[in-house]
DRENDO-1510 file (C-alpha; in Angstrom, 1 decimal, always signed):
<recs>
REC; n; res; u; v; w
REC; 1; MET; +47.5; +106.2; +97.0 .
REC; 2; LYS; +50.8; +107.0; +95.3 .
REC; 3; ILE; +52.8; +110.2; +95.7 .
REC; 4; ALA; +55.6; +111.1; +93.3 .
REC; 5; ILE; +58.5; +113.1; +94.6 .
REC; 6; TYR; +60.8; +114.9; +92.2 .
REC; 7; GLN; +64.1; +116.3; +93.4 .
REC; 8; THR; +66.5; +118.6; +91.6 .
REC; 9; SER; +69.7; +120.1; +93.0 .
REC; 10; ASP; +72.6; +122.1; +91.8 .
REC; 11; LEU; +70.8; +123.3; +88.7 .
REC; 12; HIS; +73.1; +126.3; +88.6 .
REC; 13; GLY; +70.8; +128.3; +86.4 .
REC; 14; TYR; +71.0; +125.8; +83.4 .
REC; 15; VAL; +67.5; +126.3; +82.0 .
REC; 16; TYR; +68.0; +125.5; +78.3 .
REC; 17; PRO; +69.6; +122.3; +76.9 .
REC; 18; THR; +73.0; +124.0; +76.2 .
REC; 19; ASN; +76.3; +124.7; +77.9 .
REC; 20; TYR; +76.3; +127.9; +75.8 .
REC; 21; VAL; +78.8; +126.4; +73.5 .
REC; 22; SER; +76.8; +123.5; +72.0 .
REC; 23; HIS; +73.6; +121.6; +72.6 .
REC; 24; GLN; +73.6; +119.5; +75.7 .
REC; 25; GLU; +71.0; +117.2; +77.2 .
REC; 26; LEU; +70.5; +119.0; +80.4 .
REC; 27; GLY; +68.6; +121.8; +82.1 .
REC; 28; ILE; +65.4; +122.8; +83.8 .
REC; 29; LEU; +63.2; +122.9; +80.8 .
REC; 30; LYS; +63.9; +119.3; +79.8 .
REC; 31; ILE; +63.2; +118.1; +83.4 .
REC; 32; ALA; +60.1; +120.2; +83.8 .
REC; 33; SER; +58.6; +119.0; +80.5 .
REC; 34; PHE; +59.0; +115.4; +81.7 .
REC; 35; ILE; +57.5; +116.1; +85.1 .
REC; 36; GLN; +54.5; +117.8; +83.6 .
REC; 37; GLN; +53.5; +114.6; +81.9 .
REC; 38; ASP; +54.8; +112.1; +84.4 .
REC; 39; GLN; +53.0; +113.5; +87.5 .
REC; 40; GLU; +49.7; +112.7; +85.8 .
REC; 41; ASN; +50.4; +109.0; +86.6 .
REC; 42; TYR; +50.2; +109.7; +90.4 .
REC; 43; ASP; +47.7; +110.9; +92.9 .
REC; 44; PHE; +49.9; +113.7; +94.1 .
REC; 45; ALA; +53.3; +115.2; +93.2 .
REC; 46; LEU; +55.9; +116.9; +95.5 .
REC; 47; LYS; +58.6; +118.9; +93.8 .
REC; 48; ILE; +61.7; +120.0; +95.8 .
REC; 49; ASP; +64.9; +121.8; +94.8 .
REC; 50; CYS; +67.9; +121.4; +97.0 .
REC; 51; GLY; +69.9; +124.5; +96.2 .
REC; 52; ASP; +72.5; +126.2; +94.0 .
REC; 53; LEU; +69.8; +127.4; +91.7 .
REC; 54; ILE; +70.5; +131.0; +90.8 .
REC; 55; GLN; +74.3; +131.0; +90.1 .
REC; 56; GLY; +76.7; +129.1; +87.9 .
REC; 57; SER; +75.8; +129.6; +84.2 .
REC; 58; PRO; +76.1; +132.4; +81.6 .
REC; 59; LEU; +72.4; +133.0; +82.1 .
REC; 60; THR; +72.8; +133.6; +85.9 .
REC; 61; HIS; +75.9; +135.8; +85.2 .
REC; 62; TYR; +73.8; +137.9; +82.8 .
REC; 63; LEU; +70.9; +138.2; +85.2 .
REC; 64; SER; +73.2; +139.3; +88.1 .
REC; 65; LYS; +74.4; +142.2; +85.9 .
REC; 66; GLN; +70.9; +143.4; +85.2 .
REC; 67; GLY; +70.4; +144.7; +88.7 .
REC; 68; ARG; +67.8; +143.8; +91.3 .
REC; 69; GLY; +64.4; +142.4; +90.5 .
REC; 70; THR; +62.3; +139.3; +90.2 .
REC; 71; ASN; +64.4; +136.4; +89.1 .
REC; 72; PRO; +63.0; +134.7; +86.0 .
REC; 73; ILE; +64.5; +131.3; +87.0 .
REC; 74; ILE; +62.6; +131.3; +90.2 .
REC; 75; ARG; +59.5; +132.4; +88.3 .
REC; 76; LEU; +60.0; +129.4; +86.0 .
REC; 77; MET; +60.3; +127.1; +89.0 .
REC; 78; GLU; +56.9; +128.5; +90.2 .
REC; 79; THR; +55.4; +127.8; +86.8 .
REC; 80; ILE; +56.6; +124.2; +87.1 .
REC; 81; GLY; +54.9; +124.1; +90.5 .
REC; 82; TYR; +57.8; +123.6; +93.0 .
REC; 83; ASP; +56.7; +123.0; +96.5 .
REC; 84; ALA; +59.9; +123.5; +98.5 .
REC; 85; TYR; +63.3; +125.2; +98.1 .
REC; 86; VAL; +66.5; +124.8; +100.0 .
REC; 87; LEU; +69.2; +127.4; +99.8 .
REC; 88; GLY; +72.6; +126.3; +98.6 .
REC; 89; ASN; +76.0; +127.9; +99.2 .
REC; 90; HIS; +76.2; +129.5; +95.8 .
REC; 91; GLU; +72.9; +131.4; +96.5 .
REC; 92; PHE; +75.0; +133.8; +98.5 .
REC; 93; ASN; +77.6; +134.6; +95.8 .
REC; 94; TYR; +75.9; +137.7; +94.4 .
REC; 95; GLY; +75.2; +139.2; +97.8 .
REC; 96; LEU; +72.2; +139.2; +100.2 .
REC; 97; ASP; +70.2; +141.8; +98.3 .
REC; 98; TYR; +70.3; +139.7; +95.2 .
REC; 99; LEU; +69.4; +136.5; +97.1 .
REC; 100; VAL; +66.4; +138.3; +98.8 .
REC; 101; ASP; +65.2; +139.7; +95.5 .
REC; 102; ALA; +65.4; +136.3; +93.9 .
REC; 103; TYR; +63.7; +134.3; +96.6 .
REC; 104; GLU; +61.3; +136.8; +98.2 .
REC; 105; GLN; +58.5; +135.7; +95.9 .
REC; 106; VAL; +58.8; +132.1; +97.3 .
REC; 107; SER; +60.0; +132.7; +100.9 .
REC; 108; ASP; +57.0; +130.8; +102.2 .
REC; 109; LYS; +58.3; +127.7; +100.4 .
REC; 110; ILE; +61.9; +128.0; +101.6 .
REC; 111; ILE; +62.6; +125.2; +104.2 .
REC; 112; ASN; +65.5; +126.3; +106.3 .
REC; 113; ALA; +66.3; +124.9; +109.7 .
REC; 114; ASN; +69.9; +126.1; +110.2 .
REC; 115; ILE; +70.5; +129.5; +108.5 .
REC; 116; GLU; +69.9; +132.1; +111.2 .
REC; 117; GLY; +69.5; +135.9; +110.5 .
REC; 118; LEU; +68.4; +135.4; +106.9 .
REC; 119; PRO; +66.4; +138.5; +105.8 .
REC; 120; LEU; +63.6; +136.3; +104.5 .
REC; 121; THR; +60.7; +134.7; +106.3 .
REC; 122; THR; +61.3; +131.0; +106.1 .
REC; 123; LYS; +60.3; +127.8; +108.0 .
REC; 124; PRO; +62.5; +125.0; +109.3 .
REC; 125; TYR; +60.4; +122.3; +107.9 .
REC; 126; GLU; +57.1; +121.8; +106.1 .
REC; 127; ILE; +54.5; +119.1; +106.6 .
REC; 128; PHE; +52.8; +118.1; +103.4 .
REC; 129; ASP; +49.4; +116.5; +104.0 .
REC; 130; TYR; +48.1; +114.2; +101.2 .
REC; 131; GLU; +44.6; +113.1; +102.4 .
REC; 132; GLY; +45.9; +112.3; +105.8 .
REC; 133; PHE; +49.3; +110.9; +104.8 .
REC; 134; LYS; +51.9; +113.4; +106.0 .
REC; 135; ILE; +55.4; +114.0; +104.7 .
REC; 136; ALA; +57.8; +116.2; +106.7 .
REC; 137; CYS; +60.5; +117.9; +104.7 .
REC; 138; ILE; +63.3; +119.6; +106.7 .
REC; 139; GLY; +65.6; +122.0; +104.9 .
REC; 140; LEU; +69.3; +122.0; +105.8 .
REC; 141; THR; +72.3; +123.8; +104.2 .
REC; 142; THR; +76.0; +123.1; +104.6 .
REC; 143; SER; +77.3; +125.1; +107.5 .
REC; 144; PHE; +80.7; +125.4; +105.8 .
REC; 145; ILE; +79.7; +128.5; +103.8 .
REC; 146; PRO; +81.7; +131.0; +105.9 .
REC; 147; ASN; +84.9; +129.2; +104.8 .
REC; 148; TRP; +84.3; +130.2; +101.2 .
REC; 149; GLU; +82.0; +133.1; +101.0 .
REC; 150; ASN; +83.0; +136.8; +101.1 .
REC; 151; ALA; +82.2; +138.2; +104.5 .
REC; 152; GLU; +80.0; +141.0; +103.2 .
REC; 153; ASN; +77.7; +138.5; +101.4 .
REC; 154; ILE; +76.8; +136.8; +104.7 .
REC; 155; ALA; +77.0; +139.7; +107.1 .
REC; 156; GLY; +74.7; +139.1; +110.1 .
REC; 157; ILE; +74.0; +135.4; +109.2 .
REC; 158; THR; +74.9; +132.4; +111.3 .
REC; 159; PHE; +75.1; +128.9; +109.9 .
REC; 160; ALA; +74.2; +126.5; +112.6 .
REC; 161; ASP; +75.2; +122.8; +112.6 .
REC; 162; PRO; +72.7; +120.8; +110.5 .
REC; 163; VAL; +73.0; +117.8; +112.9 .
REC; 164; ASP; +72.2; +120.0; +115.9 .
REC; 165; MET; +69.2; +121.5; +114.1 .
REC; 166; TYR; +67.8; +118.2; +113.0 .
REC; 167; ALA; +68.0; +117.0; +116.6 .
REC; 168; HIS; +66.1; +120.2; +117.6 .
REC; 169; TYR; +63.2; +119.5; +115.3 .
REC; 170; GLU; +63.2; +115.7; +115.2 .
REC; 171; ALA; +60.5; +115.1; +117.9 .
REC; 172; GLU; +58.1; +117.7; +116.3 .
REC; 173; MET; +58.4; +116.1; +112.9 .
REC; 174; GLN; +58.0; +112.6; +114.3 .
REC; 175; ALA; +54.8; +113.6; +116.1 .
REC; 176; GLN; +53.2; +115.0; +112.9 .
REC; 177; ALA; +54.5; +112.9; +110.0 .
REC; 178; ASP; +54.4; +109.4; +108.5 .
REC; 179; VAL; +57.6; +110.0; +106.6 .
REC; 180; ILE; +60.6; +112.3; +107.3 .
REC; 181; ILE; +62.7; +113.6; +104.4 .
REC; 182; VAL; +65.9; +115.5; +104.9 .
REC; 183; CYS; +66.4; +118.0; +102.1 .
REC; 184; TYR; +70.1; +118.9; +102.5 .
REC; 185; HIS; +72.3; +121.1; +100.4 .
REC; 186; GLY; +75.3; +119.1; +101.5 .
REC; 187; GLY; +76.7; +115.7; +100.8 .
REC; 188; PHE; +78.0; +112.5; +102.3 .
REC; 189; GLU; +81.4; +112.4; +103.9 .
REC; 190; CYS; +81.5; +108.6; +104.2 .
REC; 191; SER; +81.0; +105.6; +102.0 .
REC; 192; LEU; +77.4; +105.0; +100.8 .
REC; 193; ASP; +76.9; +101.8; +102.8 .
REC; 194; GLU; +76.4; +100.8; +106.4 .
REC; 195; THR; +80.2; +100.8; +107.2 .
REC; 196; MET; +80.2; +104.6; +106.7 .
REC; 197; THR; +84.0; +104.7; +106.1 .
REC; 198; PRO; +85.1; +108.3; +105.8 .
REC; 199; THR; +85.9; +109.3; +102.2 .
REC; 200; GLU; +87.0; +112.8; +102.9 .
REC; 201; LYS; +88.3; +114.9; +105.8 .
REC; 202; LEU; +85.5; +115.3; +108.3 .
REC; 203; THR; +85.2; +119.1; +108.2 .
REC; 204; LYS; +81.5; +119.4; +108.7 .
REC; 205; GLU; +81.0; +120.5; +105.0 .
REC; 206; ASN; +79.1; +117.3; +104.2 .
REC; 207; GLN; +77.2; +115.8; +107.2 .
REC; 208; ALA; +74.7; +113.5; +105.6 .
REC; 209; SER; +76.5; +110.4; +106.9 .
REC; 210; GLU; +76.6; +111.9; +110.4 .
REC; 211; LEU; +72.9; +112.5; +110.3 .
REC; 212; LEU; +72.3; +108.8; +109.5 .
REC; 213; GLN; +74.7; +107.7; +112.2 .
REC; 214; LYS; +72.9; +109.7; +114.9 .
REC; 215; PHE; +69.2; +109.5; +113.9 .
REC; 216; THR; +67.0; +106.5; +113.1 .
REC; 217; SER; +64.0; +108.7; +112.3 .
REC; 218; ILE; +65.1; +109.7; +108.8 .
REC; 219; ASP; +63.4; +107.9; +105.9 .
REC; 220; VAL; +64.9; +109.7; +102.9 .
REC; 221; VAL; +67.9; +112.0; +102.4 .
REC; 222; LEU; +67.7; +114.2; +99.3 .
REC; 223; SER; +71.2; +115.7; +99.1 .
REC; 224; GLY; +73.2; +118.0; +96.8 .
REC; 225; HIS; +76.3; +120.1; +96.7 .
REC; 226; GLN; +78.9; +117.5; +95.8 .
REC; 227; HIS; +77.9; +117.1; +92.2 .
REC; 228; ARG; +77.8; +113.4; +92.5 .
REC; 229; SER; +75.2; +111.1; +90.9 .
REC; 230; PHE; +73.7; +108.3; +93.0 .
REC; 231; MET; +70.5; +106.7; +94.2 .
REC; 232; THR; +71.0; +104.1; +96.9 .
REC; 233; ARG; +69.9; +102.8; +100.2 .
REC; 234; ILE; +72.0; +103.0; +103.4 .
REC; 235; GLY; +70.2; +100.6; +105.7 .
REC; 236; GLU; +66.6; +101.4; +105.2 .
REC; 237; VAL; +67.2; +105.0; +104.2 .
REC; 238; ILE; +66.9; +106.1; +100.6 .
REC; 239; CYS; +69.7; +108.5; +99.7 .
REC; 240; SER; +69.9; +110.5; +96.5 .
REC; 241; GLN; +72.0; +113.1; +94.8 .
REC; 242; PRO; +71.6; +114.4; +91.3 .
REC; 243; LEU; +74.4; +115.6; +89.0 .
REC; 244; ASN; +74.9; +119.4; +88.5 .
REC; 245; ASN; +73.4; +121.5; +85.7 .
REC; 246; GLY; +70.2; +119.4; +85.4 .
REC; 247; GLN; +71.9; +116.4; +83.9 .
REC; 248; ASN; +69.6; +114.1; +85.9 .
REC; 249; PHE; +67.1; +114.3; +88.8 .
REC; 250; ALA; +65.6; +112.1; +91.4 .
REC; 251; LYS; +62.2; +110.5; +91.3 .
REC; 252; LEU; +60.7; +108.7; +94.3 .
REC; 253; VAL; +57.2; +107.1; +94.6 .
REC; 254; ILE; +55.6; +106.4; +97.9 .
REC; 255; ASP; +52.8; +103.9; +98.1 .
REC; 256; THR; +50.9; +105.0; +101.1 .
REC; 257; GLN; +49.2; +101.7; +101.7 .
REC; 258; THR; +52.3; +99.5; +101.7 .
REC; 259; ARG; +54.7; +102.3; +102.8 .
REC; 260; ALA; +57.0; +101.1; +100.1 .
REC; 261; ILE; +59.2; +103.7; +98.4 .
REC; 262; THR; +60.7; +103.2; +94.9 .
REC; 263; ALA; +63.4; +105.4; +93.8 .
REC; 264; GLU; +65.5; +106.2; +90.6 .
REC; 265; LEU; +67.6; +108.8; +89.0 .
REC; 266; VAL; +66.2; +109.9; +85.7 .
REC; 267; GLU; +68.8; +110.8; +83.1 .
REC; 268; VAL; +67.8; +113.8; +81.0 .
REC; 269; SER; +69.7; +112.4; +78.0 .
REC; 270; GLN; +67.1; +109.6; +78.0 .
REC; 271; LEU; +64.0; +111.8; +78.0 .
REC; 272; GLN; +61.9; +111.8; +74.8 .
REC; 273; GLN; +59.6; +114.8; +75.7 .
REC; 274; ALA; +59.9; +118.0; +73.7 .
REC; 275; ILE; +60.2; +121.1; +75.7 .
REC; 276; ALA; +56.8; +122.5; +76.5 .
REC; 277; PRO; +56.5; +125.9; +74.7 .
REC; 278; GLU; +54.6; +127.5; +77.6 .
REC; 279; LEU; +57.4; +126.8; +80.0 .
REC; 280; ALA; +60.0; +128.4; +77.7 .
REC; 281; ALA; +57.9; +131.4; +76.8 .
REC; 282; ASP; +58.6; +133.5; +79.9 .
REC; 283; LEU; +62.4; +133.3; +79.4 .
REC; 284; SER; +62.5; +133.7; +75.6 .
REC; 285; VAL; +63.1; +137.5; +75.7 .
REC; 286; VAL; +65.9; +137.1; +78.3 .
REC; 287; GLN; +67.4; +134.4; +76.2 .
REC; 288; GLU; +67.5; +136.6; +73.2 .
REC; 289; GLN; +69.1; +139.4; +75.2 .
REC; 290; LEU; +71.6; +137.0; +76.6 .
REC; 291; ALA; +72.7; +135.8; +73.2 .
REC; 292; LEU; +73.4; +139.4; +72.1 .
REC; 293; TYR; +75.3; +140.1; +75.4 .
REC; 294; LEU; +77.4; +136.9; +75.1 .
REC; 295; GLU; +78.5; +137.7; +71.5 .
REC; 296; GLN; +80.0; +141.0; +72.3 .
REC; 297; GLN; +83.7; +140.9; +71.3 .
REC; 298; ILE; +86.0; +142.2; +74.1 .
REC; 299; GLY; +89.5; +141.1; +73.0 .
REC; 300; ARG; +91.8; +139.5; +70.4 .
REC; 301; PHE; +94.8; +137.2; +70.5 .
REC; 302; ASN; +97.6; +137.1; +68.0 .
REC; 303; GLN; +96.9; +133.4; +67.7 .
REC; 304; PRO; +94.4; +131.0; +69.2 .
REC; 305; LEU; +95.0; +129.2; +72.5 .
REC; 306; LEU; +92.4; +126.4; +72.5 .
REC; 307; ILE; +92.6; +123.5; +74.9 .
REC; 308; THR; +92.3; +120.2; +73.0 .
REC; 309; ASP; +93.3; +117.8; +75.8 .
REC; 310; ILE; +92.6; +119.1; +79.3 .
REC; 311; PHE; +94.6; +116.4; +81.1 .
REC; 312; GLN; +97.7; +117.1; +79.0 .
REC; 313; ALA; +97.2; +120.8; +79.8 .
REC; 314; ARG; +97.4; +119.9; +83.4 .
REC; 315; VAL; +100.5; +117.8; +82.9 .
REC; 316; GLU; +102.4; +120.1; +80.4 .
REC; 317; GLY; +100.9; +123.6; +81.1 .
REC; 318; HIS; +99.1; +125.7; +78.5 .
REC; 319; PRO; +99.1; +129.3; +77.3 .
REC; 320; PHE; +95.6; +129.6; +78.7 .
REC; 321; VAL; +96.9; +128.9; +82.2 .
REC; 322; GLN; +99.8; +131.3; +81.6 .
REC; 323; LEU; +97.3; +134.0; +80.7 .
REC; 324; LEU; +95.4; +133.5; +84.0 .
REC; 325; HIS; +98.6; +133.7; +86.0 .
REC; 326; LYS; +99.6; +136.9; +84.2 .
REC; 327; ILE; +96.3; +138.5; +84.9 .
REC; 328; GLN; +96.3; +137.5; +88.5 .
REC; 329; MET; +99.8; +138.7; +89.2 .
REC; 330; GLU; +99.6; +141.9; +87.2 .
REC; 331; THR; +96.3; +142.8; +88.9 .
REC; 332; SER; +97.5; +141.9; +92.4 .
REC; 333; GLY; +101.2; +142.6; +92.3 .
REC; 334; ALA; +101.8; +139.2; +93.9 .
REC; 335; ASP; +105.1; +137.3; +93.6 .
REC; 336; CYS; +103.3; +134.2; +92.3 .
REC; 337; SER; +99.9; +132.8; +91.4 .
REC; 338; ALA; +97.9; +129.6; +91.7 .
REC; 339; VAL; +95.3; +128.6; +89.1 .
REC; 340; SER; +92.9; +125.7; +88.6 .
REC; 341; LEU; +92.0; +124.5; +85.1 .
REC; 342; PHE; +88.2; +123.9; +85.3 .
REC; 343; ASP; +86.7; +120.9; +83.5 .
REC; 344; ASN; +84.7; +123.2; +81.3 .
REC; 345; ALA; +87.7; +125.2; +80.1 .
REC; 346; ILE; +88.1; +125.2; +76.3 .
REC; 347; GLY; +90.5; +128.1; +75.9 .
REC; 348; PHE; +90.1; +130.9; +73.4 .
REC; 349; GLY; +90.1; +131.4; +69.7 .
REC; 350; THR; +91.6; +134.5; +68.1 .
REC; 351; ASP; +88.6; +136.7; +68.8 .
REC; 352; VAL; +87.3; +136.7; +72.4 .
REC; 353; THR; +83.7; +137.3; +73.4 .
REC; 354; ILE; +82.0; +137.6; +76.8 .
REC; 355; ARG; +80.7; +134.1; +76.1 .
REC; 356; ASP; +84.2; +132.8; +75.9 .
REC; 357; VAL; +85.2; +134.2; +79.2 .
REC; 358; ILE; +82.1; +133.0; +81.1 .
REC; 359; VAL; +82.4; +129.5; +79.6 .
REC; 360; ASN; +86.0; +129.2; +80.7 .
REC; 361; TYR; +85.6; +130.9; +84.1 .
REC; 362; PRO; +81.9; +130.5; +85.1 .
REC; 363; TYR; +82.4; +130.9; +88.9 .
REC; 364; PRO; +82.1; +134.3; +90.7 .
REC; 365; ASN; +85.4; +133.7; +92.6 .
REC; 366; THR; +87.2; +136.8; +93.7 .
REC; 367; LEU; +91.0; +137.3; +94.0 .
REC; 368; LYS; +93.0; +137.2; +97.2 .
REC; 369; VAL; +96.6; +137.7; +98.0 .
REC; 370; LEU; +98.1; +135.7; +100.9 .
REC; 371; ALA; +101.5; +135.9; +102.5 .
REC; 372; VAL; +103.1; +132.5; +102.9 .
REC; 373; SER; +106.6; +131.3; +103.8 .
REC; 374; GLY; +108.7; +129.5; +101.2 .
REC; 375; GLU; +108.2; +126.3; +103.2 .
REC; 376; LYS; +104.4; +126.7; +103.0 .
REC; 377; LEU; +104.5; +127.5; +99.3 .
REC; 378; GLN; +106.5; +124.3; +98.7 .
REC; 379; ALA; +103.9; +122.4; +100.7 .
REC; 380; ALA; +101.1; +123.8; +98.5 .
REC; 381; VAL; +103.0; +122.6; +95.4 .
REC; 382; GLU; +103.4; +119.2; +97.0 .
REC; 383; LYS; +99.7; +119.0; +97.6 .
REC; 384; ALA; +99.1; +119.7; +93.9 .
REC; 385; ALA; +101.7; +117.1; +92.9 .
REC; 386; SER; +99.6; +114.5; +94.7 .
REC; 387; TYR; +97.1; +114.8; +91.9 .
REC; 388; PHE; +99.2; +112.5; +89.8 .
REC; 389; THR; +99.7; +108.7; +90.0 .
REC; 390; LEU; +101.9; +106.4; +88.0 .
REC; 391; VAL; +100.6; +102.9; +87.0 .
REC; 392; ASP; +102.8; +100.8; +84.7 .
REC; 393; GLY; +104.6; +103.9; +83.5 .
REC; 394; GLN; +101.3; +105.7; +82.6 .
REC; 395; LEU; +100.5; +109.0; +84.2 .
REC; 396; GLY; +97.0; +109.2; +85.7 .
REC; 397; VAL; +95.0; +110.9; +88.3 .
REC; 398; SER; +95.1; +109.9; +92.0 .
REC; 399; ASP; +91.9; +108.4; +93.5 .
REC; 400; GLU; +91.9; +111.2; +96.0 .
REC; 401; PHE; +90.9; +113.6; +93.2 .
REC; 402; ILE; +88.3; +111.3; +91.7 .
REC; 403; TYR; +86.5; +109.5; +94.6 .
REC; 404; PRO; +84.0; +109.9; +96.0 .
REC; 405; LYS; +83.6; +112.7; +93.3 .
REC; 406; LYS; +85.8; +114.2; +90.7 .
REC; 407; GLN; +87.8; +117.1; +92.0 .
REC; 408; HIS; +90.1; +118.1; +89.2 .
REC; 409; TYR; +89.5; +121.7; +90.3 .
REC; 410; ASN; +91.6; +121.0; +93.4 .
REC; 411; TYR; +94.7; +120.5; +91.3 .
REC; 412; ASP; +96.5; +123.8; +91.1 .
REC; 413; MET; +99.2; +125.0; +88.7 .
REC; 414; PHE; +101.6; +127.7; +89.8 .
REC; 415; GLY; +103.0; +130.8; +88.1 .
REC; 416; GLY; +105.8; +133.2; +89.0 .
REC; 417; PHE; +108.4; +130.5; +89.6 .
REC; 418; ASP; +109.8; +127.4; +88.0 .
REC; 419; TYR; +109.2; +123.9; +89.5 .
REC; 420; THR; +109.6; +120.3; +88.7 .
REC; 421; ILE; +107.3; +117.4; +89.9 .
REC; 422; ASP; +108.8; +113.9; +89.9 .
REC; 423; VAL; +105.8; +111.5; +90.1 .
REC; 424; THR; +108.2; +108.5; +90.6 .
REC; 425; LYS; +108.9; +109.8; +94.1 .
REC; 426; PRO; +106.5; +109.3; +97.1 .
REC; 427; VAL; +103.7; +111.8; +97.7 .
REC; 428; GLY; +105.1; +114.7; +99.8 .
REC; 429; GLN; +108.6; +114.4; +98.3 .
REC; 430; ARG; +107.8; +115.0; +94.6 .
REC; 431; VAL; +108.8; +118.7; +94.2 .
REC; 432; THR; +112.5; +118.4; +93.3 .
REC; 433; ILE; +113.1; +121.9; +91.9 .
REC; 434; MET; +111.6; +125.3; +92.9 .
REC; 435; GLN; +113.3; +128.4; +91.6 .
REC; 436; ILE; +112.0; +132.0; +91.9 .
REC; 437; GLY; +113.8; +134.6; +89.9 .
REC; 438; GLY; +116.4; +132.0; +88.9 .
REC; 439; GLN; +117.3; +131.4; +92.6 .
REC; 440; PRO; +116.3; +128.4; +94.7 .
REC; 441; LEU; +113.2; +128.8; +96.9 .
REC; 442; ASP; +114.1; +130.3; +100.3 .
REC; 443; VAL; +112.0; +128.3; +102.8 .
REC; 444; THR; +112.4; +131.1; +105.4 .
REC; 445; LYS; +111.4; +134.0; +103.2 .
REC; 446; THR; +107.8; +135.3; +102.9 .
REC; 447; TYR; +106.2; +135.3; +99.4 .
REC; 448; THR; +102.9; +136.7; +98.2 .
REC; 449; ILE; +100.6; +134.4; +96.2 .
REC; 450; ALA; +97.5; +135.4; +94.2 .
REC; 451; LEU; +94.7; +132.8; +94.2 .
REC; 452; ASN; +90.9; +132.7; +94.2 .
REC; 453; ASN; +88.9; +133.1; +97.4 .
REC; 454; TYR; +87.7; +129.5; +97.4 .
REC; 455; ARG; +91.3; +128.2; +97.4 .
REC; 456; ALA; +92.4; +130.8; +99.9 .
REC; 457; THR; +89.7; +129.9; +102.5 .
REC; 458; ASN; +89.1; +126.2; +101.8 .
REC; 459; THR; +92.2; +125.1; +103.7 .
REC; 460; ALA; +91.0; +121.6; +104.3 .
REC; 461; ILE; +92.3; +120.9; +100.8 .
REC; 462; TYR; +95.4; +123.1; +100.9 .
REC; 463; PRO; +96.3; +123.3; +104.6 .
REC; 464; ALA; +99.5; +125.3; +103.7 .
REC; 465; TYR; +97.3; +128.4; +103.4 .
REC; 466; GLU; +95.7; +128.0; +106.9 .
REC; 467; ASP; +96.0; +131.2; +108.9 .
REC; 468; ALA; +98.0; +132.9; +106.1 .
REC; 469; PRO; +97.7; +136.7; +106.4 .
REC; 470; VAL; +95.5; +138.3; +103.7 .
REC; 471; VAL; +97.6; +141.0; +102.0 .
REC; 472; LYS; +95.0; +142.1; +99.5 .
REC; 473; GLU; +91.5; +141.1; +98.4 .
REC; 474; PHE; +89.5; +142.2; +95.4 .
REC; 475; SER; +85.7; +142.5; +95.3 .
REC; 476; VAL; +85.5; +142.2; +91.5 .
REC; 477; ASP; +85.0; +138.6; +90.1 .
REC; 478; ILE; +88.0; +137.0; +88.4 .
REC; 479; GLY; +85.8; +136.7; +85.3 .
REC; 480; GLU; +85.5; +140.5; +85.3 .
REC; 481; LEU; +89.2; +140.9; +85.8 .
REC; 482; ILE; +89.8; +138.8; +82.7 .
REC; 483; MET; +87.4; +140.9; +80.7 .
REC; 484; ASP; +89.1; +144.1; +81.9 .
REC; 485; TYR; +92.4; +142.7; +80.9 .
REC; 486; PHE; +91.2; +142.1; +77.3 .
REC; 487; GLN; +89.7; +145.5; +77.1 .
REC; 488; ALA; +93.0; +147.1; +78.2 .
REC; 489; HIS; +95.0; +145.4; +75.4 .
REC; 490; ASP; +94.4; +145.8; +71.7 .
REC; 491; VAL; +95.9; +142.4; +70.9 .
REC; 492; VAL; +97.1; +140.0; +73.6 .
REC; 493; GLU; +100.3; +138.1; +72.8 .
REC; 494; VAL; +100.1; +134.4; +73.5 .
REC; 495; ASP; +102.8; +133.1; +75.9 .
REC; 496; GLN; +103.8; +129.6; +74.8 .
REC; 497; ARG; +106.3; +129.1; +77.6 .
REC; 498; THR; +105.7; +126.8; +80.5 .
REC; 499; ASN; +107.3; +127.1; +83.9 .
REC; 500; PHE; +106.9; +123.5; +85.2 .
REC; 501; THR; +107.8; +120.0; +84.3 .
REC; 502; VAL; +106.1; +116.7; +85.4 .
REC; 503; ILE; +108.5; +113.7; +85.3 .
REC; 504; LYS; +107.2; +110.2; +85.1 .
</recs>
């Protein structure tokens, strides 16, 4: 007997093969159309999603604005025939009421061993019985969520340590199952080999390596969260992680006679199947409504500010970045601002639509203002300066921001003061000039800085912000603040100036 296991993760609401700017080979419909046909080659099929499903795309943004109700993305997953769901950290971004409305219809399929106080009836693990061959799937979610999420979105909820909770249920699962699969919305903090060399700070955000170090009962780890792409074996354990937005997915096949497990990542770009019309039918009306919503014009520039080379924009600055600084500082009244240029950013043409804003800023981050000393502010800029490396006179990106996954979003640019980064100098000594209001930075003075809530709270990356007092915080998404800014100005003047220099 052969059992096929299909794993998706970090789909982020990408249903159709598009990034809402152009056609892209990705998305749930392409994956599902393949699975529909492929599962016929096996005796049984087990379909698992490992979280970050209902947030992250223009479609999910639109659905969140339509109020509470049955979520059509979850409805689609049920049409496909998913057997188990794990909650991701982004499931909480729109609040608990929205999460409950979305997942209530499948609460009996949610496997959740470490989120306590969730207003849904879930189970820690599920035993799937295929003619006597039993597979235990335990659901775990990164316990680092309180470091990012707005407190009101996780009120009354506790995120227990996934390693502790696996230990709690291990014996039960061993007694009942032939195979144990860890379905984890979290990643690997160490190298993907038996040396398990740490590849990031061990903050407990990604504990898959720790699970493998402490337990020998695990047969498979289906992971997510990091937006990496791998299928490998660490010792005898198969470990997978699909890319985000449905660019690929994991397929495993268990031969119950030999106990052999084959595994691969299936690239959506290589699939030949046409999208099954019956799968797309339920979302067709929503898709039409979304198209009309996204095309609403909300603003205008006196000239376009398109991003043609995103690395050069990170090196030289860009009017798009200056605009984000201006919005953050005017909204918050802060002295200065920190902004990341996301990989999907394309800038704006002359006319601005809702689509343009969501494509450039797809995350539901909110704005916070922190009070930091001049010394800490300089330390934050030094951290950003470590993004660059110099090889044979050519400016590049430091391995720290590329491995084990690309983290360009952790490079910040700063507004409200002038600064110079000299990449020829050692890391930690690269910021040679910092001037605020034409005067040198006062390391003893307290300044206020506006930045998104992810950066303000994820201090493992920018420790300069650790324990910084919160002066203000805004409940409205930054994307909404951008839209409000456009609607308050008939024509926005493009600021071509830049306030920083990178020397190589």
